[in-house]
LOBADREN-815648 format. One record per residue (C-alpha): residue number from 1; residue in one letter; x, y, z. Coordinates in steps of 0.02 Angstrom, whole numbers. Layout:
LOBADREN-815648
+-----+------+--------+--------+--------+
| pos | code |   east |  north |     up |
+-----+------+--------+--------+--------+
| NUM |    A |      X |      Y |      Z |
...
+-----+------+--------+--------+--------+
This chain:
LOBADREN-815648
+-----+------+--------+--------+--------+
| pos | code |   east |  north |     up |
+-----+------+--------+--------+--------+
|   1 |    X |   9269 |  -6947 |  -1192 |
|   2 |    X |   9270 |  -6770 |  -1110 |
|   3 |    X |   9202 |  -6656 |  -1261 |
|   4 |    X |   9146 |  -6494 |  -1150 |
|   5 |    X |   9246 |  -6350 |  -1206 |
|   6 |    X |   9318 |  -6454 |  -1364 |
|   7 |    X |   9356 |  -6355 |  -1513 |
|   8 |    X |   9315 |  -6433 |  -1689 |
|   9 |    X |   9396 |  -6349 |  -1847 |
|  10 |    X |   9334 |  -6357 |  -2015 |
|  11 |    X |   9361 |  -6288 |  -2185 |
|  12 |    X |   9255 |  -6242 |  -2327 |
|  13 |    X |   9217 |  -6142 |  -2488 |
|  14 |    X |   9089 |  -6020 |  -2574 |
|  15 |    X |   9057 |  -6027 |  -2745 |
|  16 |    X |   8983 |  -5860 |  -2805 |
|  17 |    X |   8849 |  -5878 |  -2940 |
|  18 |    X |   8804 |  -5717 |  -2977 |
|  19 |    X |   8772 |  -5538 |  -2894 |
|  20 |    X |   8579 |  -5499 |  -2848 |
|  21 |    X |   8594 |  -5341 |  -2762 |
|  22 |    X |   8731 |  -5207 |  -2714 |
|  23 |    X |   8707 |  -5062 |  -2586 |
|  24 |    X |   8800 |  -4924 |  -2519 |
|  25 |    X |   8899 |  -5025 |  -2389 |
|  26 |    X |   8897 |  -5211 |  -2478 |
|  27 |    X |   8876 |  -5321 |  -2603 |
|  28 |    X |   8750 |  -5478 |  -2599 |
|  29 |    X |   8773 |  -5640 |  -2712 |
|  30 |    X |   8684 |  -5788 |  -2738 |
|  31 |    X |   8815 |  -5914 |  -2690 |
|  32 |    X |   8854 |  -6116 |  -2647 |
|  33 |    X |   8923 |  -6157 |  -2476 |
|  34 |    X |   9037 |  -6306 |  -2521 |
|  35 |    X |   9073 |  -6443 |  -2392 |
|  36 |    X |   9157 |  -6624 |  -2390 |
|  37 |    X |   9072 |  -6767 |  -2474 |
|  38 |    X |   8973 |  -6673 |  -2601 |
|  39 |    X |   8883 |  -6557 |  -2474 |
|  40 |    X |   8813 |  -6396 |  -2551 |
|  41 |    X |   8695 |  -6267 |  -2484 |
|  42 |    X |   8619 |  -6118 |  -2575 |
|  43 |    X |   8652 |  -5955 |  -2473 |
|  44 |    X |   8660 |  -5780 |  -2494 |
|  45 |    X |   8838 |  -5703 |  -2477 |
|  46 |    X |   8860 |  -5523 |  -2425 |
|  47 |    X |   9039 |  -5445 |  -2436 |
|  48 |    X |   9060 |  -5271 |  -2376 |
|  49 |    X |   9139 |  -5160 |  -2495 |
|  50 |    X |   9335 |  -5126 |  -2484 |
|  51 |    X |   9317 |  -4936 |  -2442 |
|  52 |    X |   9207 |  -4980 |  -2273 |
|  53 |    X |   9311 |  -5127 |  -2248 |
|  54 |    X |   9457 |  -5000 |  -2204 |
|  55 |    X |   9354 |  -4885 |  -2106 |
|  56 |    X |   9338 |  -4965 |  -1922 |
|  57 |    X |   9164 |  -4882 |  -1872 |
|  58 |    X |   9095 |  -4970 |  -2035 |
|  59 |    X |   9173 |  -5133 |  -2032 |
|  60 |    X |   9116 |  -5137 |  -1843 |
|  61 |    X |   8938 |  -5105 |  -1901 |
|  62 |    X |   8953 |  -5250 |  -2029 |
|  63 |    X |   9025 |  -5376 |  -1896 |
|  64 |    X |   8893 |  -5316 |  -1762 |
|  65 |    X |   8744 |  -5357 |  -1884 |
|  66 |    X |   8815 |  -5523 |  -1910 |
|  67 |    X |   8831 |  -5558 |  -1720 |
|  68 |    X |   8690 |  -5475 |  -1683 |
|  69 |    X |   8564 |  -5554 |  -1817 |
|  70 |    X |   8636 |  -5736 |  -1788 |
|  71 |    X |   8547 |  -5743 |  -1625 |
|  72 |    X |   8383 |  -5683 |  -1698 |
|  73 |    X |   8307 |  -5848 |  -1740 |
|  74 |    X |   8131 |  -5802 |  -1792 |
|  75 |    X |   8020 |  -5848 |  -1918 |
|  76 |    X |   8003 |  -5679 |  -1985 |
|  77 |    X |   8196 |  -5632 |  -2002 |
|  78 |    X |   8303 |  -5678 |  -2116 |
|  79 |    X |   8421 |  -5805 |  -2038 |
|  80 |    X |   8610 |  -5770 |  -2024 |
|  81 |    X |   8733 |  -5933 |  -2025 |
|  82 |    X |   8910 |  -5861 |  -2031 |
|  83 |    X |   9032 |  -5711 |  -2024 |
|  84 |    X |   9196 |  -5749 |  -2115 |
|  85 |    X |   9349 |  -5655 |  -2169 |
|  86 |    X |   9454 |  -5716 |  -2315 |
|  87 |    X |   9608 |  -5597 |  -2327 |
|  88 |    X |   9539 |  -5432 |  -2313 |
|  89 |    X |   9362 |  -5473 |  -2368 |
|  90 |    X |   9235 |  -5491 |  -2245 |
|  91 |    X |   9064 |  -5594 |  -2281 |
|  92 |    X |   8924 |  -5632 |  -2199 |
|  93 |    X |   8830 |  -5804 |  -2272 |
|  94 |    X |   8647 |  -5795 |  -2253 |
|  95 |    X |   8477 |  -5876 |  -2285 |
|  96 |    X |   8441 |  -5861 |  -2484 |
|  97 |    X |   8272 |  -5798 |  -2498 |
|  98 |    X |   8181 |  -5848 |  -2659 |
|  99 |    X |   8045 |  -5713 |  -2682 |
| 100 |    X |   8025 |  -5524 |  -2706 |
| 101 |    X |   8032 |  -5376 |  -2606 |
| 102 |    X |   7878 |  -5291 |  -2524 |
| 103 |    X |   7948 |  -5147 |  -2637 |
| 104 |    X |   7939 |  -5243 |  -2788 |
| 105 |    X |   7751 |  -5296 |  -2737 |
| 106 |    X |   7709 |  -5110 |  -2721 |
| 107 |    X |   7790 |  -5062 |  -2877 |
| 108 |    X |   7695 |  -5199 |  -2970 |
| 109 |    X |   7526 |  -5156 |  -2889 |
| 110 |    X |   7560 |  -4964 |  -2941 |
| 111 |    X |   7594 |  -5028 |  -3116 |
| 112 |    X |   7447 |  -5121 |  -3151 |
| 113 |    X |   7338 |  -4988 |  -3068 |
| 114 |    X |   7282 |  -5109 |  -2938 |
| 115 |    X |   7242 |  -5075 |  -2754 |
| 116 |    X |   7314 |  -5202 |  -2627 |
| 117 |    X |   7179 |  -5292 |  -2546 |
| 118 |    X |   7185 |  -5215 |  -2353 |
| 119 |    X |   7184 |  -5400 |  -2266 |
| 120 |    X |   7327 |  -5429 |  -2381 |
| 121 |    X |   7418 |  -5278 |  -2324 |
| 122 |    X |   7377 |  -5319 |  -2153 |
| 123 |    X |   7455 |  -5489 |  -2140 |
| 124 |    X |   7614 |  -5424 |  -2231 |
| 125 |    X |   7630 |  -5286 |  -2097 |
| 126 |    X |   7576 |  -5379 |  -1961 |
| 127 |    X |   7718 |  -5521 |  -1982 |
| 128 |    X |   7854 |  -5385 |  -2000 |
| 129 |    X |   7776 |  -5328 |  -1827 |
| 130 |    X |   7796 |  -5506 |  -1764 |
| 131 |    X |   7993 |  -5474 |  -1819 |
| 132 |    X |   8006 |  -5311 |  -1738 |
| 133 |    X |   7930 |  -5357 |  -1574 |
| 134 |    X |   8045 |  -5504 |  -1563 |
| 135 |    X |   8187 |  -5408 |  -1594 |
| 136 |    X |   8141 |  -5274 |  -1478 |
| 137 |    X |   8131 |  -5383 |  -1331 |
| 138 |    X |   8270 |  -5499 |  -1358 |
| 139 |    X |   8353 |  -5570 |  -1212 |
| 140 |    X |   8532 |  -5645 |  -1224 |
| 141 |    X |   8636 |  -5734 |  -1082 |
| 142 |    X |   8490 |  -5646 |   -963 |
| 143 |    X |   8514 |  -5449 |  -1037 |
| 144 |    X |   8390 |  -5376 |  -1144 |
| 145 |    X |   8464 |  -5310 |  -1284 |
| 146 |    X |   8343 |  -5173 |  -1344 |
| 147 |    X |   8380 |  -5200 |  -1524 |
| 148 |    X |   8323 |  -5053 |  -1632 |
| 149 |    X |   8311 |  -5098 |  -1834 |
| 150 |    X |   8335 |  -4918 |  -1885 |
| 151 |    X |   8288 |  -4953 |  -2087 |
| 152 |    X |   8120 |  -5028 |  -2076 |
| 153 |    X |   8057 |  -4999 |  -2267 |
| 154 |    X |   7984 |  -5089 |  -2411 |
| 155 |    X |   8159 |  -5144 |  -2472 |
| 156 |    X |   8208 |  -5229 |  -2321 |
| 157 |    X |   8050 |  -5345 |  -2326 |
| 158 |    X |   8063 |  -5488 |  -2415 |
| 159 |    X |   7924 |  -5619 |  -2492 |
| 160 |    X |   7952 |  -5788 |  -2511 |
| 161 |    X |   7874 |  -5876 |  -2660 |
| 162 |    X |   7775 |  -5991 |  -2526 |
| 163 |    X |   7717 |  -5843 |  -2461 |
| 164 |    X |   7813 |  -5801 |  -2294 |
| 165 |    X |   7864 |  -5645 |  -2243 |
| 166 |    X |   8050 |  -5599 |  -2191 |
| 167 |    X |   8137 |  -5447 |  -2118 |
| 168 |    X |   8317 |  -5418 |  -2193 |
| 169 |    X |   8459 |  -5308 |  -2149 |
| 170 |    X |   8507 |  -5264 |  -1976 |
| 171 |    X |   8643 |  -5179 |  -2048 |
| 172 |    X |   8616 |  -5016 |  -1952 |
| 173 |    X |   8523 |  -5091 |  -1819 |
| 174 |    X |   8563 |  -5023 |  -1635 |
| 175 |    X |   8570 |  -5130 |  -1480 |
| 176 |    X |   8607 |  -5077 |  -1300 |
| 177 |    X |   8781 |  -5166 |  -1318 |
| 178 |    X |   8831 |  -5107 |  -1483 |
| 179 |    X |   8941 |  -4977 |  -1549 |
| 180 |    X |   8857 |  -4839 |  -1648 |
| 181 |    X |   8942 |  -4720 |  -1752 |
| 182 |    X |   8783 |  -4602 |  -1759 |
| 183 |    X |   8836 |  -4582 |  -1560 |
| 184 |    X |   9002 |  -4513 |  -1604 |
| 185 |    X |   8937 |  -4386 |  -1750 |
| 186 |    X |   8799 |  -4335 |  -1844 |
| 187 |    X |   8766 |  -4466 |  -1963 |
| 188 |    X |   8602 |  -4507 |  -2063 |
| 189 |    X |   8561 |  -4679 |  -2020 |
| 190 |    X |   8417 |  -4760 |  -2134 |
| 191 |    X |   8318 |  -4717 |  -2276 |
| 192 |    X |   8273 |  -4537 |  -2283 |
| 193 |    X |   8091 |  -4558 |  -2325 |
| 194 |    X |   8064 |  -4683 |  -2195 |
| 195 |    X |   8160 |  -4597 |  -2055 |
| 196 |    X |   8073 |  -4545 |  -1880 |
| 197 |    X |   8071 |  -4367 |  -1819 |
| 198 |    X |   8188 |  -4409 |  -1682 |
| 199 |    X |   8282 |  -4524 |  -1804 |
| 200 |    X |   8300 |  -4380 |  -1935 |
| 201 |    X |   8360 |  -4267 |  -1802 |
| 202 |    X |   8513 |  -4361 |  -1756 |
| 203 |    X |   8428 |  -4391 |  -1574 |
| 204 |    X |   8415 |  -4568 |  -1476 |
| 205 |    X |   8318 |  -4690 |  -1557 |
| 206 |    X |   8215 |  -4831 |  -1471 |
| 207 |    X |   8072 |  -4958 |  -1526 |
| 208 |    X |   7958 |  -4806 |  -1536 |
| 209 |    X |   8069 |  -4762 |  -1701 |
| 210 |    X |   8034 |  -4944 |  -1792 |
| 211 |    X |   7851 |  -4917 |  -1755 |
| 212 |    X |   7835 |  -4747 |  -1834 |
| 213 |    X |   7923 |  -4830 |  -1997 |
| 214 |    X |   7804 |  -4964 |  -1994 |
| 215 |    X |   7656 |  -4833 |  -2003 |
| 216 |    X |   7738 |  -4760 |  -2160 |
| 217 |    X |   7751 |  -4947 |  -2225 |
| 218 |    X |   7584 |  -4992 |  -2195 |
| 219 |    X |   7518 |  -4829 |  -2276 |
| 220 |    X |   7612 |  -4861 |  -2432 |
| 221 |    X |   7540 |  -5027 |  -2438 |
| 222 |    X |   7375 |  -4957 |  -2432 |
| 223 |    X |   7382 |  -4803 |  -2541 |
| 224 |    X |   7529 |  -4877 |  -2658 |
| 225 |    X |   7607 |  -4693 |  -2641 |
| 226 |    X |   7748 |  -4646 |  -2522 |
| 227 |    X |   7681 |  -4541 |  -2369 |
| 228 |    X |   7847 |  -4419 |  -2374 |
| 229 |    X |   7935 |  -4364 |  -2518 |
| 230 |    X |   8049 |  -4226 |  -2490 |
| 231 |    X |   8234 |  -4273 |  -2547 |
| 232 |    X |   8323 |  -4108 |  -2480 |
| 233 |    X |   8379 |  -4136 |  -2313 |
| 234 |    X |   8293 |  -3963 |  -2245 |
| 235 |    X |   8129 |  -3993 |  -2320 |
| 236 |    X |   8132 |  -4165 |  -2268 |
| 237 |    X |   8163 |  -4114 |  -2077 |
| 238 |    X |   8009 |  -3991 |  -2111 |
| 239 |    X |   7899 |  -4121 |  -2177 |
| 240 |    X |   7939 |  -4257 |  -2045 |
| 241 |    X |   7978 |  -4154 |  -1895 |
| 242 |    X |   7894 |  -3998 |  -1897 |
| 243 |    X |   7730 |  -4023 |  -2006 |
| 244 |    X |   7580 |  -4081 |  -1935 |
| 245 |    X |   7551 |  -4279 |  -1959 |
| 246 |    X |   7463 |  -4305 |  -2119 |
| 247 |    X |   7295 |  -4347 |  -2132 |
| 248 |    X |   7300 |  -4538 |  -2193 |
| 249 |    X |   7107 |  -4542 |  -2236 |
| 250 |    X |   7142 |  -4400 |  -2361 |
| 251 |    X |   7244 |  -4519 |  -2469 |
| 252 |    X |   7148 |  -4684 |  -2424 |
| 253 |    X |   6978 |  -4696 |  -2472 |
| 254 |    X |   6842 |  -4788 |  -2357 |
| 255 |    X |   6986 |  -4834 |  -2242 |
| 256 |    X |   6926 |  -4930 |  -2088 |
| 257 |    X |   6931 |  -4834 |  -1940 |
| 258 |    X |   7046 |  -4975 |  -1851 |
| 259 |    X |   7193 |  -4945 |  -1968 |
| 260 |    X |   7166 |  -4763 |  -1979 |
| 261 |    X |   7176 |  -4740 |  -1796 |
| 262 |    X |   7317 |  -4871 |  -1806 |
| 263 |    X |   7415 |  -4765 |  -1913 |
| 264 |    X |   7387 |  -4605 |  -1835 |
| 265 |    X |   7445 |  -4681 |  -1669 |
| 266 |    X |   7598 |  -4750 |  -1763 |
| 267 |    X |   7632 |  -4589 |  -1849 |
| 268 |    X |   7617 |  -4479 |  -1696 |
| 269 |    X |   7767 |  -4350 |  -1653 |
| 270 |    X |   7739 |  -4399 |  -1479 |
| 271 |    X |   7844 |  -4559 |  -1451 |
| 272 |    X |   7737 |  -4610 |  -1306 |
| 273 |    X |   7580 |  -4609 |  -1410 |
| 274 |    X |   7640 |  -4729 |  -1520 |
| 275 |    X |   7596 |  -4931 |  -1500 |
| 276 |    X |   7714 |  -5071 |  -1459 |
| 277 |    X |   7754 |  -5173 |  -1617 |
| 278 |    X |   7656 |  -5321 |  -1529 |
| 279 |    X |   7498 |  -5207 |  -1518 |
| 280 |    X |   7529 |  -5151 |  -1689 |
| 281 |    X |   7530 |  -5315 |  -1762 |
| 282 |    X |   7383 |  -5367 |  -1646 |
| 283 |    X |   7287 |  -5244 |  -1719 |
| 284 |    X |   7312 |  -5285 |  -1892 |
| 285 |    X |   7268 |  -5478 |  -1840 |
| 286 |    X |   7109 |  -5417 |  -1766 |
| 287 |    X |   7060 |  -5312 |  -1941 |
| 288 |    X |   7081 |  -5475 |  -2028 |
| 289 |    X |   6976 |  -5585 |  -1906 |
| 290 |    X |   6834 |  -5438 |  -1914 |
| 291 |    X |   6831 |  -5450 |  -2101 |
| 292 |    X |   6845 |  -5639 |  -2099 |
| 293 |    X |   6996 |  -5618 |  -2217 |
| 294 |    X |   7132 |  -5685 |  -2097 |
| 295 |    X |   7294 |  -5691 |  -2181 |
| 296 |    X |   7410 |  -5855 |  -2220 |
| 297 |    X |   7567 |  -5899 |  -2313 |
| 298 |    X |   7442 |  -5976 |  -2452 |
| 299 |    X |   7343 |  -5832 |  -2483 |
| 300 |    X |   7503 |  -5723 |  -2503 |
| 301 |    X |   7591 |  -5869 |  -2613 |
| 302 |    X |   7431 |  -5868 |  -2725 |
| 303 |    X |   7434 |  -5673 |  -2742 |
| 304 |    X |   7625 |  -5675 |  -2794 |
| 305 |    X |   7581 |  -5821 |  -2919 |
| 306 |    X |   7458 |  -5695 |  -2996 |
| 307 |    X |   7549 |  -5543 |  -3002 |
| 308 |    X |   7725 |  -5612 |  -3063 |
| 309 |    X |   7677 |  -5733 |  -3175 |
| 310 |    X |   7842 |  -5748 |  -3263 |
| 311 |    X |   7943 |  -5760 |  -3113 |
| 312 |    X |   7839 |  -5853 |  -2982 |
| 313 |    X |   7918 |  -6028 |  -2947 |
| 314 |    X |   7844 |  -6143 |  -2817 |
| 315 |    X |   7977 |  -6189 |  -2695 |
| 316 |    X |   7977 |  -6362 |  -2746 |
| 317 |    X |   8020 |  -6324 |  -2936 |
| 318 |    X |   8213 |  -6280 |  -2970 |
| 319 |    X |   8213 |  -6115 |  -3035 |
| 320 |    X |   8334 |  -5973 |  -3042 |
| 321 |    X |   8276 |  -5845 |  -2891 |
| 322 |    X |   8253 |  -5675 |  -2911 |
| 323 |    X |   8319 |  -5631 |  -2749 |
| 324 |    X |   8442 |  -5645 |  -2623 |
| 325 |    X |   8487 |  -5570 |  -2491 |
| 326 |    X |   8056 |  -5931 |  -1623 |
| 327 |    X |   8022 |  -5899 |  -1449 |
| 328 |    X |   7866 |  -5813 |  -1372 |
| 329 |    X |   7863 |  -5636 |  -1355 |
| 330 |    X |   7901 |  -5549 |  -1197 |
| 331 |    X |   7820 |  -5386 |  -1223 |
| 332 |    X |   7664 |  -5344 |  -1128 |
| 333 |    X |   7505 |  -5317 |  -1229 |
| 334 |    X |   7398 |  -5147 |  -1196 |
| 335 |    X |   7216 |  -5190 |  -1207 |
| 336 |    X |   7163 |  -5001 |  -1197 |
| 337 |    X |   7247 |  -4954 |  -1342 |
| 338 |    X |   7170 |  -5102 |  -1459 |
| 339 |    X |   7011 |  -5075 |  -1360 |
| 340 |    X |   7007 |  -4902 |  -1437 |
| 341 |    X |   7026 |  -4938 |  -1606 |
| 342 |    X |   6891 |  -5084 |  -1612 |
| 343 |    X |   6794 |  -5044 |  -1458 |
| 344 |    X |   6817 |  -5209 |  -1381 |
| 345 |    X |   6965 |  -5325 |  -1331 |
+-----+------+--------+--------+--------+
């Protein structure tokens, strides 16, 4: 039988269990996908708010998030399963993450007055860099998409109870082939305290912008304090765009020269001085090797179990989760950048 091009129709249902997150554009629920013969699968269901579903530019962003992320199959990216519509409601079915956000981990360390191990911080950040490198260099149908996340922040990094790191929420990501509301009129796309100079000014963004945000995230992991704090728009512009780049060693005692140099480069106002996401991750991995503290899911898992004893559950156990929501890299390394930080390849 010739099956090429054959369409297979299917029907299914989702059972909403509880709301776990509500953002400006959509609400995320823990849910079950229900299929025939008693099939069920735990998922996260993201439903766009009614007021945005009726605005074409925001609805298109929601649709593009699903279409774009569904093809980004990588161990450090939250997987998208399905885009659907029921009546006027649009939803995205996605991987359900059992664990905590990086924001929760940072806040927990701050609450305990306990600094984070630089090696652990480097491991977490390096995995986010792997996700970004994959997205930045992703090719579909023979065409490079030049995907930029535009919202890299601790709240969008998820840590599973078994020690894996996942980058989530490509809701305002930009690709070469996608519609971009920010190109039509000035829009503040992203979280103010994690924006890059070119982004906060409403200019063109590319992978350099995500790397700047990763510099901010790494600083916060190591210092447990935000790098930028101004809330008023004009003050934030002055802080990020006009003022000299902050001296990270002023806030982080005994910071290793390689990490200090990495953050200085990533936070440079000159985009061309920033490393690629791939090189950013390689410096972090080399730091761990140099200090004989290579990161691993097991190390992160043990750390989460220690810091969240009341909610931590091994993946093998049945428990109510606390949060919902690979192909080789094509980027080229730049040994000269890494060599400047370590003095060797």
